[in-house]
C-alpha positions in Angstrom: 43.0 19.7 -9.5 44.2 16.8 -7.4 42.9 18.4 -4.3 39.4 18.8 -5.8 39.3 15.2 -7.0 40.4 14.0 -3.5 37.7 16.1 -1.9 35.1 14.8 -4.3 36.1 11.2 -3.7 36.0 11.8 0.1 32.6 13.3 -0.1 31.3 10.5 -2.3 32.4 8.0 0.3 30.4 9.9 2.9 27.3 10.0 0.7 27.5 6.3 0.0 27.8 5.5 3.7 24.4 7.1 4.4 22.0 4.1 4.8 18.7 3.9 3.0 15.5 4.0 5.1 16.1 0.7 6.8 13.2 1.2 9.3 10.6 0.5 6.7 9.3 -3.1 6.6 10.0 -5.1 3.4 7.5 -4.3 0.7 6.4 -1.1 2.5 5.7 1.2 -0.4 2.3 2.9 0.1 2.5 6.7 -0.3 0.7 9.1 1.9 -3.0 9.5 1.1 -3.0 6.2 -1.0 -4.8 2.9 -0.5 -2.6 -0.1 -1.2 -3.8 -3.7 -1.5 -1.3 -6.6 -1.7 -1.6 -10.2 -3.0 0.7 -11.5 -0.3 1.2 -11.1 3.4 3.7 -8.6 4.8 2.9 -5.9 2.2 4.4 -7.9 -0.7 3.2 -8.1 -4.2 1.3 -4.8 -4.4 -1.5 -5.0 -7.0 -3.5 -1.9 -6.3 -2.2 1.6 -5.4 -4.8 4.3 -5.7 -5.6 7.8 -4.5 -8.6 8.1 -6.8 -12.1 7.8 -5.4 -14.4 5.2 -6.9 -15.1 1.5 -7.1 -12.9 -1.3 -8.6 -13.4 -4.9 -9.5 -10.6 -6.7 -7.6 -10.4 -9.3 -10.3 -9.0 -6.6 -12.6 -6.0 -6.5 -10.2 -5.8 -10.3 -9.6 -7.0 -9.6 -6.0 -10.4 -11.3 -6.2 -10.7 -13.6 -3.1 -7.2 -12.9 -1.9 -6.4 -9.5 -0.4 -3.7 -10.7 2.0 -2.4 -7.4 3.3 -3.5 -3.8 3.0 -2.7 -0.2 4.1 -5.2 2.6 3.9 -2.7 5.4 4.2 -5.4 8.0 3.7 -6.5 9.9 6.8 -9.9 11.0 5.4 -11.5 8.2 3.3 -12.6 4.7 4.1 -12.7 1.8 1.7 -15.7 -0.4 1.6 -15.3 -4.1 0.7 -18.1 -5.9 -1.1 -19.0 -9.3 -2.3 -20.7 -9.9 -5.7 -23.9 -10.8 -3.9 -24.2 -7.8 -1.6 -25.0 -4.2 -1.9 -23.9 -3.6 1.7 -20.2 -3.5 2.5 -19.0 -6.6 4.3 -16.3 -4.5 6.0 -14.5 -1.2 5.9 -10.8 -0.2 5.9 -10.8 2.8 8.1 -8.4 5.7 7.5 -4.9 4.7 8.7 -5.9 1.1 9.1 -3.4 -1.6 8.0 -2.9 -5.3 8.2 0.1 -7.5 7.1 -2.0 -10.7 7.3 -5.6 -10.0 6.2 -7.0 -13.5 5.9 -10.5 -12.2 6.6 -10.7 -10.7 3.1 -10.6 -13.9 1.0 -14.2 -13.5 -0.3 -14.2 -9.9 -1.4 -15.0 -9.0 -5.0 -15.2 -5.2 -5.1 -13.7 -2.3 -3.3 -15.0 1.3 -3.2 -12.6 4.0 -2.0 -13.4 7.6 -1.1 -16.4 7.4 1.2 -16.2 9.9 4.1 -14.4 8.6 7.1 
């Protein structure tokens, strides 16, 4: 019995010595095929994480006028960004596109995800 406990304790030490995924930047938490929008730079304060196609009002996610970082981790779909006064997209987030400091998207009101890439 003492040998089994000693072996279990030794293996537990080995398991706890295994580091977590330290290579991922702080705040990086966007799963494969998802689109993630953040209210802060550096992928912090994630407000929207979706894989569902459709359009959303960014105000519902407290992102109106301040999408500060994003990651379109979907390899097939683009996301169109719209203002309240325009039927045409002001910009697109292409498949795989990301930015940790997206100051250009401070006037966006709506986002539609799922358009063919």
